[in-house]
PyMOL Python script that loads the backbone (N, CA, C, O; Angstrom):
from pymol import cmd

cmd.read_pdbstr("""\
ATOM      1  N   UNK A   1     103.194  92.915 131.152  1.00  0.00           N
ATOM      2  CA  UNK A   1     103.349  94.034 130.210  1.00  0.00           C
ATOM      3  C   UNK A   1     102.209  94.789 129.803  1.00  0.00           C
ATOM      4  O   UNK A   1     101.093  94.278 129.716  1.00  0.00           O
ATOM      5  N   UNK A   2     102.459  96.039 129.540  1.00  0.00           N
ATOM      6  CA  UNK A   2     101.501  96.993 128.897  1.00  0.00           C
ATOM      7  C   UNK A   2     102.006  97.639 127.751  1.00  0.00           C
ATOM      8  O   UNK A   2     103.192  97.856 127.501  1.00  0.00           O
ATOM      9  N   UNK A   3     100.911  97.961 127.001  1.00  0.00           N
ATOM     10  CA  UNK A   3     101.179  98.672 125.902  1.00  0.00           C
ATOM     11  C   UNK A   3     100.439 100.112 126.084  1.00  0.00           C
ATOM     12  O   UNK A   3      99.254 100.271 126.377  1.00  0.00           O
ATOM     13  N   UNK A   4     101.344 101.053 125.861  1.00  0.00           N
ATOM     14  CA  UNK A   4     101.104 102.581 126.102  1.00  0.00           C
ATOM     15  C   UNK A   4     101.122 103.404 124.880  1.00  0.00           C
ATOM     16  O   UNK A   4     102.088 103.319 124.122  1.00  0.00           O
ATOM     17  N   UNK A   5     100.144 104.189 124.626  1.00  0.00           N
ATOM     18  CA  UNK A   5     100.551 105.286 123.622  1.00  0.00           C
ATOM     19  C   UNK A   5     100.691 106.541 124.051  1.00  0.00           C
ATOM     20  O   UNK A   5      99.876 107.025 124.837  1.00  0.00           O
ATOM     21  N   UNK A   6     101.649 107.161 123.628  1.00  0.00           N
ATOM     22  CA  UNK A   6     102.080 108.472 124.238  1.00  0.00           C
ATOM     23  C   UNK A   6     102.549 109.325 123.215  1.00  0.00           C
ATOM     24  O   UNK A   6     103.142 108.899 122.223  1.00  0.00           O
ATOM     25  N   UNK A   7     102.280 110.620 123.443  1.00  0.00           N
ATOM     26  CA  UNK A   7     102.931 111.876 122.753  1.00  0.00           C
ATOM     27  C   UNK A   7     104.008 112.631 123.361  1.00  0.00           C
ATOM     28  O   UNK A   7     103.918 113.204 124.447  1.00  0.00           O
ATOM     29  N   UNK A   8     105.255 112.604 122.451  1.00  0.00           N
ATOM     30  CA  UNK A   8     106.234 113.377 122.944  1.00  0.00           C
ATOM     31  C   UNK A   8     106.224 114.895 122.615  1.00  0.00           C
ATOM     32  O   UNK A   8     105.308 115.343 121.926  1.00  0.00           O
ATOM     33  N   UNK A   9     107.183 115.679 123.069  1.00  0.00           N
ATOM     34  CA  UNK A   9     107.280 117.128 123.095  1.00  0.00           C
ATOM     35  C   UNK A   9     106.879 117.777 121.946  1.00  0.00           C
ATOM     36  O   UNK A   9     106.300 118.860 122.027  1.00  0.00           O
ATOM     37  N   UNK A  10     107.162 117.143 120.661  1.00  0.00           N
ATOM     38  CA  UNK A  10     107.024 117.702 119.484  1.00  0.00           C
ATOM     39  C   UNK A  10     105.619 117.249 118.956  1.00  0.00           C
ATOM     40  O   UNK A  10     105.264 117.614 117.835  1.00  0.00           O
ATOM     41  N   UNK A  11     104.883 116.532 119.666  1.00  0.00           N
ATOM     42  CA  UNK A  11     103.584 116.275 119.210  1.00  0.00           C
ATOM     43  C   UNK A  11     103.384 114.825 118.537  1.00  0.00           C
ATOM     44  O   UNK A  11     102.315 114.369 118.130  1.00  0.00           O
ATOM     45  N   UNK A  12     104.673 114.190 118.507  1.00  0.00           N
ATOM     46  CA  UNK A  12     104.533 112.729 117.713  1.00  0.00           C
ATOM     47  C   UNK A  12     104.127 111.765 118.649  1.00  0.00           C
ATOM     48  O   UNK A  12     104.645 111.644 119.759  1.00  0.00           O
ATOM     49  N   UNK A  13     103.175 111.052 118.202  1.00  0.00           N
ATOM     50  CA  UNK A  13     102.693 109.890 118.900  1.00  0.00           C
ATOM     51  C   UNK A  13     103.556 108.695 118.906  1.00  0.00           C
ATOM     52  O   UNK A  13     104.228 108.564 117.883  1.00  0.00           O
ATOM     53  N   UNK A  14     103.701 107.785 119.821  1.00  0.00           N
ATOM     54  CA  UNK A  14     104.430 106.757 119.917  1.00  0.00           C
ATOM     55  C   UNK A  14     103.768 105.662 120.785  1.00  0.00           C
ATOM     56  O   UNK A  14     103.061 105.905 121.763  1.00  0.00           O
ATOM     57  N   UNK A  15     104.074 104.434 120.321  1.00  0.00           N
ATOM     58  CA  UNK A  15     103.666 103.297 121.220  1.00  0.00           C
ATOM     59  C   UNK A  15     104.855 102.546 121.931  1.00  0.00           C
ATOM     60  O   UNK A  15     105.844 102.187 121.291  1.00  0.00           O
ATOM     61  N   UNK A  16     104.728 102.343 123.172  1.00  0.00           N
ATOM     62  CA  UNK A  16     105.838 101.697 124.113  1.00  0.00           C
ATOM     63  C   UNK A  16     105.142 100.467 124.687  1.00  0.00           C
ATOM     64  O   UNK A  16     103.929 100.424 124.893  1.00  0.00           O
ATOM     65  N   UNK A  17     106.097  99.348 124.961  1.00  0.00           N
ATOM     66  CA  UNK A  17     105.739  98.311 125.760  1.00  0.00           C
ATOM     67  C   UNK A  17     106.407  98.570 126.993  1.00  0.00           C
ATOM     68  O   UNK A  17     107.609  98.830 127.058  1.00  0.00           O
ATOM     69  N   UNK A  18     105.653  98.503 127.949  1.00  0.00           N
ATOM     70  CA  UNK A  18     106.001  98.814 129.236  1.00  0.00           C
ATOM     71  C   UNK A  18     106.319  97.390 130.129  1.00  0.00           C
ATOM     72  O   UNK A  18     105.501  96.484 129.972  1.00  0.00           O
ATOM     73  N   UNK A  19     107.162  97.209 130.811  1.00  0.00           N
ATOM     74  CA  UNK A  19     107.689  96.247 131.698  1.00  0.00           C
ATOM     75  C   UNK A  19     107.400  96.604 133.191  1.00  0.00           C
ATOM     76  O   UNK A  19     106.873  97.680 133.476  1.00  0.00           O
ATOM     77  N   UNK A  20     107.713  95.793 134.034  1.00  0.00           N
ATOM     78  CA  UNK A  20     107.432  96.030 135.438  1.00  0.00           C
ATOM     79  C   UNK A  20     108.490  97.247 135.867  1.00  0.00           C
ATOM     80  O   UNK A  20     108.071  98.032 136.717  1.00  0.00           O
ATOM     81  N   UNK A  21     109.515  97.407 135.464  1.00  0.00           N
ATOM     82  CA  UNK A  21     110.531  98.247 135.801  1.00  0.00           C
ATOM     83  C   UNK A  21     110.470  99.595 135.198  1.00  0.00           C
ATOM     84  O   UNK A  21     111.226 100.495 135.561  1.00  0.00           O
ATOM     85  N   UNK A  22     109.469  99.756 134.170  1.00  0.00           N
ATOM     86  CA  UNK A  22     109.660 101.148 133.429  1.00  0.00           C
ATOM     87  C   UNK A  22     108.518 101.858 133.949  1.00  0.00           C
ATOM     88  O   UNK A  22     107.452 101.273 134.138  1.00  0.00           O
ATOM     89  N   UNK A  23     108.685 103.150 134.204  1.00  0.00           N
ATOM     90  CA  UNK A  23     107.773 104.020 134.723  1.00  0.00           C
ATOM     91  C   UNK A  23     107.198 105.014 133.586  1.00  0.00           C
ATOM     92  O   UNK A  23     105.997 105.197 133.384  1.00  0.00           O
ATOM     93  N   UNK A  24     108.244 105.617 132.885  1.00  0.00           N
ATOM     94  CA  UNK A  24     107.787 106.479 131.758  1.00  0.00           C
ATOM     95  C   UNK A  24     107.648 105.732 130.565  1.00  0.00           C
ATOM     96  O   UNK A  24     108.343 104.751 130.299  1.00  0.00           O
ATOM     97  N   UNK A  25     106.769 106.182 129.859  1.00  0.00           N
ATOM     98  CA  UNK A  25     106.308 105.439 128.585  1.00  0.00           C
ATOM     99  C   UNK A  25     107.559 105.661 127.423  1.00  0.00           C
ATOM    100  O   UNK A  25     107.664 104.895 126.465  1.00  0.00           O
ATOM    101  N   UNK A  26     108.411 106.721 127.626  1.00  0.00           N
ATOM    102  CA  UNK A  26     109.670 107.035 126.781  1.00  0.00           C
ATOM    103  C   UNK A  26     110.699 105.994 127.303  1.00  0.00           C
ATOM    104  O   UNK A  26     111.612 105.738 126.518  1.00  0.00           O
ATOM    105  N   UNK A  27     110.700 105.477 128.269  1.00  0.00           N
ATOM    106  CA  UNK A  27     111.694 104.284 128.702  1.00  0.00           C
ATOM    107  C   UNK A  27     111.487 102.863 128.173  1.00  0.00           C
ATOM    108  O   UNK A  27     112.353 101.995 128.067  1.00  0.00           O
ATOM    109  N   UNK A  28     110.192 102.774 127.862  1.00  0.00           N
ATOM    110  CA  UNK A  28     109.675 101.559 127.566  1.00  0.00           C
ATOM    111  C   UNK A  28     110.121 101.028 126.131  1.00  0.00           C
ATOM    112  O   UNK A  28     110.771 101.791 125.416  1.00  0.00           O
ATOM    113  N   UNK A  29     109.795  99.738 125.677  1.00  0.00           N
ATOM    114  CA  UNK A  29     110.288  99.328 124.321  1.00  0.00           C
ATOM    115  C   UNK A  29     109.418 100.048 123.399  1.00  0.00           C
ATOM    116  O   UNK A  29     108.193  99.951 123.481  1.00  0.00           O
ATOM    117  N   UNK A  30     110.013 100.779 122.511  1.00  0.00           N
ATOM    118  CA  UNK A  30     109.423 101.551 121.555  1.00  0.00           C
ATOM    119  C   UNK A  30     109.025 100.683 120.533  1.00  0.00           C
ATOM    120  O   UNK A  30     109.892  99.927 120.093  1.00  0.00           O
ATOM    121  N   UNK A  31     107.666 100.620 119.965  1.00  0.00           N
ATOM    122  CA  UNK A  31     106.995  99.867 118.973  1.00  0.00           C
ATOM    123  C   UNK A  31     106.100 100.729 117.846  1.00  0.00           C
ATOM    124  O   UNK A  31     104.882 100.710 117.666  1.00  0.00           O
ATOM    125  N   UNK A  32     107.063 101.435 117.203  1.00  0.00           N
ATOM    126  CA  UNK A  32     106.449 102.510 116.391  1.00  0.00           C
ATOM    127  C   UNK A  32     106.558 102.023 115.069  1.00  0.00           C
ATOM    128  O   UNK A  32     107.313 101.103 114.753  1.00  0.00           O
ATOM    129  N   UNK A  33     105.628 102.779 114.099  1.00  0.00           N
ATOM    130  CA  UNK A  33     105.639 102.406 112.577  1.00  0.00           C
ATOM    131  C   UNK A  33     107.018 102.894 112.163  1.00  0.00           C
ATOM    132  O   UNK A  33     107.839 103.480 112.869  1.00  0.00           O
ATOM    133  N   UNK A  34     107.109 102.577 111.011  1.00  0.00           N
ATOM    134  CA  UNK A  34     108.509 103.140 110.268  1.00  0.00           C
ATOM    135  C   UNK A  34     108.356 104.740 110.401  1.00  0.00           C
ATOM    136  O   UNK A  34     107.273 105.325 110.425  1.00  0.00           O
ATOM    137  N   UNK A  35     109.685 105.377 110.488  1.00  0.00           N
ATOM    138  CA  UNK A  35     109.721 106.785 110.613  1.00  0.00           C
ATOM    139  C   UNK A  35     109.502 107.549 109.381  1.00  0.00           C
ATOM    140  O   UNK A  35     110.453 107.906 108.686  1.00  0.00           O
ATOM    141  N   UNK A  36     108.225 107.826 109.072  1.00  0.00           N
ATOM    142  CA  UNK A  36     107.984 108.583 107.926  1.00  0.00           C
ATOM    143  C   UNK A  36     108.228 110.243 108.000  1.00  0.00           C
ATOM    144  O   UNK A  36     108.051 110.961 107.016  1.00  0.00           O
ATOM    145  N   UNK A  37     108.577 110.650 109.054  1.00  0.00           N
ATOM    146  CA  UNK A  37     109.009 112.034 109.343  1.00  0.00           C
ATOM    147  C   UNK A  37     110.326 112.265 108.671  1.00  0.00           C
ATOM    148  O   UNK A  37     110.559 113.187 107.889  1.00  0.00           O
ATOM    149  N   UNK A  38     111.214 111.281 109.076  1.00  0.00           N
ATOM    150  CA  UNK A  38     112.542 111.625 108.527  1.00  0.00           C
ATOM    151  C   UNK A  38     113.001 110.795 107.182  1.00  0.00           C
ATOM    152  O   UNK A  38     113.915 111.165 106.445  1.00  0.00           O
ATOM    153  N   UNK A  39     112.237 109.651 106.998  1.00  0.00           N
ATOM    154  CA  UNK A  39     112.570 108.837 106.146  1.00  0.00           C
ATOM    155  C   UNK A  39     112.103 108.946 104.470  1.00  0.00           C
ATOM    156  O   UNK A  39     112.533 108.317 103.504  1.00  0.00           O
ATOM    157  N   UNK A  40     111.030 110.027 104.558  1.00  0.00           N
ATOM    158  CA  UNK A  40     110.394 110.228 103.294  1.00  0.00           C
ATOM    159  C   UNK A  40     110.981 111.485 102.730  1.00  0.00           C
ATOM    160  O   UNK A  40     111.282 112.390 103.509  1.00  0.00           O
ATOM    161  N   UNK A  41     111.174 111.620 101.408  1.00  0.00           N
ATOM    162  CA  UNK A  41     111.592 112.800 100.983  1.00  0.00           C
ATOM    163  C   UNK A  41     110.373 113.642 100.560  1.00  0.00           C
ATOM    164  O   UNK A  41     109.837 113.500  99.461  1.00  0.00           O
ATOM    165  N   UNK A  42     109.953 114.548 101.513  1.00  0.00           N
ATOM    166  CA  UNK A  42     108.615 115.183 101.448  1.00  0.00           C
ATOM    167  C   UNK A  42     108.840 116.388 100.267  1.00  0.00           C
ATOM    168  O   UNK A  42     107.805 117.002 100.007  1.00  0.00           O
ATOM    169  N   UNK A  43     109.886 116.749  99.622  1.00  0.00           N
ATOM    170  CA  UNK A  43     109.980 117.562  98.546  1.00  0.00           C
ATOM    171  C   UNK A  43     109.722 116.872  97.253  1.00  0.00           C
ATOM    172  O   UNK A  43     109.254 117.444  96.269  1.00  0.00           O
ATOM    173  N   UNK A  44     110.049 115.618  97.304  1.00  0.00           N
ATOM    174  CA  UNK A  44     109.737 114.690  96.072  1.00  0.00           C
ATOM    175  C   UNK A  44     108.289 114.423  95.894  1.00  0.00           C
ATOM    176  O   UNK A  44     107.738 114.401  94.793  1.00  0.00           O
ATOM    177  N   UNK A  45     107.525 114.163  97.369  1.00  0.00           N
ATOM    178  CA  UNK A  45     106.288 113.762  97.484  1.00  0.00           C
ATOM    179  C   UNK A  45     105.528 114.974  96.971  1.00  0.00           C
ATOM    180  O   UNK A  45     104.556 114.794  96.236  1.00  0.00           O
ATOM    181  N   UNK A  46     105.931 116.259  97.329  1.00  0.00           N
ATOM    182  CA  UNK A  46     105.004 117.341  96.854  1.00  0.00           C
ATOM    183  C   UNK A  46     105.077 117.644  95.230  1.00  0.00           C
ATOM    184  O   UNK A  46     104.089 118.044  94.613  1.00  0.00           O
ATOM    185  N   UNK A  47     106.310 117.417  94.631  1.00  0.00           N
ATOM    186  CA  UNK A  47     106.457 117.226  93.133  1.00  0.00           C
ATOM    187  C   UNK A  47     105.549 116.192  92.620  1.00  0.00           C
ATOM    188  O   UNK A  47     104.790 116.444  91.683  1.00  0.00           O
ATOM    189  N   UNK A  48     105.585 115.104  93.157  1.00  0.00           N
ATOM    190  CA  UNK A  48     104.494 114.055  92.604  1.00  0.00           C
ATOM    191  C   UNK A  48     103.306 114.271  92.764  1.00  0.00           C
ATOM    192  O   UNK A  48     102.521 113.900  91.891  1.00  0.00           O
ATOM    193  N   UNK A  49     102.845 114.928  93.915  1.00  0.00           N
ATOM    194  CA  UNK A  49     101.445 115.449  94.193  1.00  0.00           C
ATOM    195  C   UNK A  49     101.029 116.321  93.220  1.00  0.00           C
ATOM    196  O   UNK A  49      99.948 116.136  92.661  1.00  0.00           O
ATOM    197  N   UNK A  50     101.844 117.384  92.899  1.00  0.00           N
ATOM    198  CA  UNK A  50     101.453 118.482  91.928  1.00  0.00           C
ATOM    199  C   UNK A  50     101.218 117.846  90.436  1.00  0.00           C
ATOM    200  O   UNK A  50     100.331 118.182  89.652  1.00  0.00           O
ATOM    201  N   UNK A  51     102.232 116.837  90.230  1.00  0.00           N
ATOM    202  CA  UNK A  51     102.210 116.107  88.882  1.00  0.00           C
ATOM    203  C   UNK A  51     100.551 115.475  88.691  1.00  0.00           C
ATOM    204  O   UNK A  51      99.756 115.692  87.777  1.00  0.00           O
ATOM    205  N   UNK A  52     100.404 114.670  89.863  1.00  0.00           N
ATOM    206  CA  UNK A  52      99.196 113.989  89.884  1.00  0.00           C
ATOM    207  C   UNK A  52      97.986 114.990  89.747  1.00  0.00           C
ATOM    208  O   UNK A  52      97.039 114.670  89.028  1.00  0.00           O
ATOM    209  N   UNK A  53      97.991 116.122  90.377  1.00  0.00           N
ATOM    210  CA  UNK A  53      96.922 116.815  90.298  1.00  0.00           C
ATOM    211  C   UNK A  53      96.566 117.224  88.907  1.00  0.00           C
ATOM    212  O   UNK A  53      95.441 117.264  88.407  1.00  0.00           O
ATOM    213  N   UNK A  54      97.861 117.559  88.300  1.00  0.00           N
ATOM    214  CA  UNK A  54      97.690 118.200  86.773  1.00  0.00           C
ATOM    215  C   UNK A  54      97.143 117.073  85.915  1.00  0.00           C
ATOM    216  O   UNK A  54      96.187 117.170  85.146  1.00  0.00           O
ATOM    217  N   UNK A  55      97.861 116.009  86.143  1.00  0.00           N
ATOM    218  CA  UNK A  55      97.255 114.846  85.215  1.00  0.00           C
ATOM    219  C   UNK A  55      95.781 114.370  85.505  1.00  0.00           C
ATOM    220  O   UNK A  55      95.180 113.745  84.630  1.00  0.00           O
ATOM    221  N   UNK A  56      95.214 114.640  86.660  1.00  0.00           N
ATOM    222  CA  UNK A  56      93.785 114.519  86.948  1.00  0.00           C
ATOM    223  C   UNK A  56      92.938 115.587  86.600  1.00  0.00           C
ATOM    224  O   UNK A  56      91.719 115.420  86.639  1.00  0.00           O
ATOM    225  N   UNK A  57      93.525 116.878  86.200  1.00  0.00           N
ATOM    226  CA  UNK A  57      93.027 118.146  85.662  1.00  0.00           C
ATOM    227  C   UNK A  57      92.209 118.497  86.993  1.00  0.00           C
ATOM    228  O   UNK A  57      90.980 118.474  86.935  1.00  0.00           O
ATOM    229  N   UNK A  58      92.826 118.808  88.138  1.00  0.00           N
ATOM    230  CA  UNK A  58      92.544 119.252  89.211  1.00  0.00           C
ATOM    231  C   UNK A  58      93.241 120.822  89.445  1.00  0.00           C
ATOM    232  O   UNK A  58      94.352 120.943  89.961  1.00  0.00           O
ATOM    233  N   UNK A  59      92.558 121.801  89.064  1.00  0.00           N
ATOM    234  CA  UNK A  59      93.194 123.088  89.038  1.00  0.00           C
ATOM    235  C   UNK A  59      92.392 123.972  89.966  1.00  0.00           C
ATOM    236  O   UNK A  59      92.974 124.863  90.583  1.00  0.00           O
ATOM    237  N   UNK A  60      90.869 123.749  90.127  1.00  0.00           N
ATOM    238  CA  UNK A  60      90.223 124.838  91.053  1.00  0.00           C
ATOM    239  C   UNK A  60      89.468 123.956  91.841  1.00  0.00           C
ATOM    240  O   UNK A  60      89.273 122.769  91.577  1.00  0.00           O
ATOM    241  N   UNK A  61      88.947 124.723  93.054  1.00  0.00           N
ATOM    242  CA  UNK A  61      88.078 123.966  93.957  1.00  0.00           C
ATOM    243  C   UNK A  61      86.809 123.304  93.352  1.00  0.00           C
ATOM    244  O   UNK A  61      86.321 122.297  93.866  1.00  0.00           O
ATOM    245  N   UNK A  62      86.311 123.872  92.295  1.00  0.00           N
ATOM    246  CA  UNK A  62      85.106 123.161  91.616  1.00  0.00           C
ATOM    247  C   UNK A  62      85.660 121.941  91.019  1.00  0.00           C
ATOM    248  O   UNK A  62      85.017 120.907  91.202  1.00  0.00           O
ATOM    249  N   UNK A  63      86.744 121.883  90.335  1.00  0.00           N
ATOM    250  CA  UNK A  63      87.376 120.686  90.046  1.00  0.00           C
ATOM    251  C   UNK A  63      87.469 119.494  91.013  1.00  0.00           C
ATOM    252  O   UNK A  63      87.154 118.338  90.728  1.00  0.00           O
ATOM    253  N   UNK A  64      87.951 119.932  92.215  1.00  0.00           N
ATOM    254  CA  UNK A  64      87.879 119.081  93.316  1.00  0.00           C
ATOM    255  C   UNK A  64      86.564 118.547  93.710  1.00  0.00           C
ATOM    256  O   UNK A  64      86.307 117.359  93.909  1.00  0.00           O
ATOM    257  N   UNK A  65      85.771 119.530  93.801  1.00  0.00           N
ATOM    258  CA  UNK A  65      84.412 119.109  94.180  1.00  0.00           C
ATOM    259  C   UNK A  65      83.874 118.124  93.383  1.00  0.00           C
ATOM    260  O   UNK A  65      83.462 117.114  93.953  1.00  0.00           O
ATOM    261  N   UNK A  66      83.780 118.213  92.035  1.00  0.00           N
ATOM    262  CA  UNK A  66      83.461 117.272  90.947  1.00  0.00           C
ATOM    263  C   UNK A  66      84.469 115.993  90.753  1.00  0.00           C
ATOM    264  O   UNK A  66      84.160 115.067  90.003  1.00  0.00           O
ATOM    265  N   UNK A  67      85.514 116.011  91.377  1.00  0.00           N
ATOM    266  CA  UNK A  67      86.531 114.868  91.130  1.00  0.00           C
ATOM    267  C   UNK A  67      86.896 114.469  92.680  1.00  0.00           C
ATOM    268  O   UNK A  67      88.103 114.465  92.921  1.00  0.00           O
ATOM    269  N   UNK A  68      86.036 114.139  93.742  1.00  0.00           N
ATOM    270  CA  UNK A  68      86.587 114.081  95.038  1.00  0.00           C
ATOM    271  C   UNK A  68      87.595 112.685  94.885  1.00  0.00           C
ATOM    272  O   UNK A  68      88.726 112.673  95.371  1.00  0.00           O
ATOM    273  N   UNK A  69      87.122 111.730  94.275  1.00  0.00           N
ATOM    274  CA  UNK A  69      87.841 110.431  94.287  1.00  0.00           C
ATOM    275  C   UNK A  69      89.131 110.641  93.537  1.00  0.00           C
ATOM    276  O   UNK A  69      90.037 109.846  93.790  1.00  0.00           O
ATOM    277  N   UNK A  70      89.395 111.783  92.475  1.00  0.00           N
ATOM    278  CA  UNK A  70      90.239 111.877  91.907  1.00  0.00           C
ATOM    279  C   UNK A  70      91.417 112.852  92.721  1.00  0.00           C
ATOM    280  O   UNK A  70      92.582 112.945  92.334  1.00  0.00           O
ATOM    281  N   UNK A  71      90.941 113.447  93.744  1.00  0.00           N
ATOM    282  CA  UNK A  71      91.778 114.206  94.665  1.00  0.00           C
ATOM    283  C   UNK A  71      92.566 113.150  95.602  1.00  0.00           C
ATOM    284  O   UNK A  71      93.776 113.199  95.818  1.00  0.00           O
ATOM    285  N   UNK A  72      91.589 112.096  96.168  1.00  0.00           N
ATOM    286  CA  UNK A  72      91.980 111.153  96.964  1.00  0.00           C
ATOM    287  C   UNK A  72      93.027 110.211  96.046  1.00  0.00           C
ATOM    288  O   UNK A  72      94.045 109.835  96.626  1.00  0.00           O
ATOM    289  N   UNK A  73      92.870 109.883  94.902  1.00  0.00           N
ATOM    290  CA  UNK A  73      93.866 109.214  94.197  1.00  0.00           C
ATOM    291  C   UNK A  73      95.110 109.917  94.038  1.00  0.00           C
ATOM    292  O   UNK A  73      96.166 109.294  94.139  1.00  0.00           O
ATOM    293  N   UNK A  74      95.093 111.303  93.769  1.00  0.00           N
ATOM    294  CA  UNK A  74      96.283 111.915  93.452  1.00  0.00           C
ATOM    295  C   UNK A  74      97.081 111.930  94.866  1.00  0.00           C
ATOM    296  O   UNK A  74      98.305 111.904  94.741  1.00  0.00           O
ATOM    297  N   UNK A  75      96.610 111.967  96.109  1.00  0.00           N
ATOM    298  CA  UNK A  75      97.305 112.139  97.364  1.00  0.00           C
ATOM    299  C   UNK A  75      97.813 110.640  97.466  1.00  0.00           C
ATOM    300  O   UNK A  75      99.019 110.436  97.604  1.00  0.00           O
ATOM    301  N   UNK A  76      97.013 109.707  97.407  1.00  0.00           N
ATOM    302  CA  UNK A  76      97.472 108.206  97.585  1.00  0.00           C
ATOM    303  C   UNK A  76      98.689 107.808  96.606  1.00  0.00           C
ATOM    304  O   UNK A  76      99.664 107.176  97.013  1.00  0.00           O
ATOM    305  N   UNK A  77      98.552 108.191  95.429  1.00  0.00           N
ATOM    306  CA  UNK A  77      99.435 107.870  94.318  1.00  0.00           C
ATOM    307  C   UNK A  77     100.881 108.443  94.519  1.00  0.00           C
ATOM    308  O   UNK A  77     101.927 107.898  94.166  1.00  0.00           O
ATOM    309  N   UNK A  78     100.750 109.529  95.092  1.00  0.00           N
ATOM    310  CA  UNK A  78     101.957 110.319  95.526  1.00  0.00           C
ATOM    311  C   UNK A  78     102.795 109.857  96.880  1.00  0.00           C
ATOM    312  O   UNK A  78     103.978 110.089  97.127  1.00  0.00           O
ATOM    313  N   UNK A  79     101.850 109.149  97.665  1.00  0.00           N
ATOM    314  CA  UNK A  79     102.692 108.817  98.793  1.00  0.00           C
ATOM    315  C   UNK A  79     102.693 107.217  99.227  1.00  0.00           C
ATOM    316  O   UNK A  79     103.619 106.814  99.930  1.00  0.00           O
ATOM    317  N   UNK A  80     101.701 106.355  98.825  1.00  0.00           N
ATOM    318  CA  UNK A  80     101.369 105.148  99.232  1.00  0.00           C
ATOM    319  C   UNK A  80     102.782 104.248  98.955  1.00  0.00           C
ATOM    320  O   UNK A  80     103.284 103.602  99.874  1.00  0.00           O
ATOM    321  N   UNK A  81     103.314 104.271  97.726  1.00  0.00           N
ATOM    322  CA  UNK A  81     104.381 103.495  97.316  1.00  0.00           C
ATOM    323  C   UNK A  81     105.582 103.769  98.250  1.00  0.00           C
ATOM    324  O   UNK A  81     106.341 102.825  98.469  1.00  0.00           O
ATOM    325  N   UNK A  82     105.821 104.922  98.801  1.00  0.00           N
ATOM    326  CA  UNK A  82     106.727 105.377  99.745  1.00  0.00           C
ATOM    327  C   UNK A  82     106.533 104.745 101.008  1.00  0.00           C
ATOM    328  O   UNK A  82     107.402 104.000 101.461  1.00  0.00           O
ATOM    329  N   UNK A  83     105.369 104.997 101.673  1.00  0.00           N
ATOM    330  CA  UNK A  83     105.128 104.358 102.923  1.00  0.00           C
ATOM    331  C   UNK A  83     104.984 102.692 102.954  1.00  0.00           C
ATOM    332  O   UNK A  83     105.146 102.075 104.007  1.00  0.00           O
ATOM    333  N   UNK A  84     104.722 102.149 101.924  1.00  0.00           N
ATOM    334  CA  UNK A  84     104.761 100.703 102.025  1.00  0.00           C
ATOM    335  C   UNK A  84     106.375 100.316 101.821  1.00  0.00           C
ATOM    336  O   UNK A  84     106.888  99.405 102.471  1.00  0.00           O
ATOM    337  N   UNK A  85     106.969 100.953 101.040  1.00  0.00           N
ATOM    338  CA  UNK A  85     108.548 100.761 101.104  1.00  0.00           C
ATOM    339  C   UNK A  85     109.091 100.933 102.343  1.00  0.00           C
ATOM    340  O   UNK A  85     109.989 100.147 102.644  1.00  0.00           O
ATOM    341  N   UNK A  86     108.767 101.776 103.149  1.00  0.00           N
ATOM    342  CA  UNK A  86     109.187 101.859 104.590  1.00  0.00           C
ATOM    343  C   UNK A  86     109.047 100.763 105.301  1.00  0.00           C
ATOM    344  O   UNK A  86     109.951 100.241 105.953  1.00  0.00           O
ATOM    345  N   UNK A  87     107.637 100.269 105.185  1.00  0.00           N
ATOM    346  CA  UNK A  87     107.064  98.926 105.968  1.00  0.00           C
ATOM    347  C   UNK A  87     107.863  98.005 105.385  1.00  0.00           C
ATOM    348  O   UNK A  87     108.248  97.178 106.211  1.00  0.00           O
ATOM    349  N   UNK A  88     108.256  97.823 104.316  1.00  0.00           N
ATOM    350  CA  UNK A  88     109.104  96.538 103.824  1.00  0.00           C
ATOM    351  C   UNK A  88     110.340  96.607 104.223  1.00  0.00           C
ATOM    352  O   UNK A  88     110.854  95.582 104.671  1.00  0.00           O
ATOM    353  N   UNK A  89     111.034  97.725 104.158  1.00  0.00           N
ATOM    354  CA  UNK A  89     112.344  97.912 104.676  1.00  0.00           C
ATOM    355  C   UNK A  89     112.494  97.591 106.255  1.00  0.00           C
ATOM    356  O   UNK A  89     113.454  96.984 106.731  1.00  0.00           O
ATOM    357  N   UNK A  90     111.474  98.057 106.942  1.00  0.00           N
ATOM    358  CA  UNK A  90     111.339  97.869 108.484  1.00  0.00           C
ATOM    359  C   UNK A  90     111.252  96.279 108.783  1.00  0.00           C
ATOM    360  O   UNK A  90     111.628  95.867 109.880  1.00  0.00           O
ATOM    361  N   UNK A  91     110.826  95.516 107.941  1.00  0.00           N
ATOM    362  CA  UNK A  91     110.654  93.909 108.328  1.00  0.00           C
ATOM    363  C   UNK A  91     111.812  93.254 107.686  1.00  0.00           C
ATOM    364  O   UNK A  91     111.863  92.024 107.660  1.00  0.00           O
ATOM    365  N   UNK A  92     112.586  93.855 107.254  1.00  0.00           N
ATOM    366  CA  UNK A  92     113.786  93.111 106.552  1.00  0.00           C
ATOM    367  C   UNK A  92     115.036  93.137 107.405  1.00  0.00           C
ATOM    368  O   UNK A  92     116.069  92.600 107.004  1.00  0.00           O
TER     369      UNK A  92
END
""", "prot")
cmd.dss("prot")
cmd.show_as("cartoon", "prot")
cmd.util.cbc("prot")
cmd.orient("prot")
């Protein structure tokens, strides 16, 4: 068995487990992370990110330069829980 990482026509990377019978990676056993593309409500993430930026007083480029950690925290706070939940659901 081989593990192959490949990219589909849409530019999305995948990982497949290849057996002796499979020749194309897309025919192998797909071993991807949870589907963040279709399973996350990206409009909701955008609203949460916007609100996190406001709470952290990040309104201008200078605000972002002064508060690099605040920008990272705003991004993570709006997305981390959703991604962790997908992994949790994927293992149940």
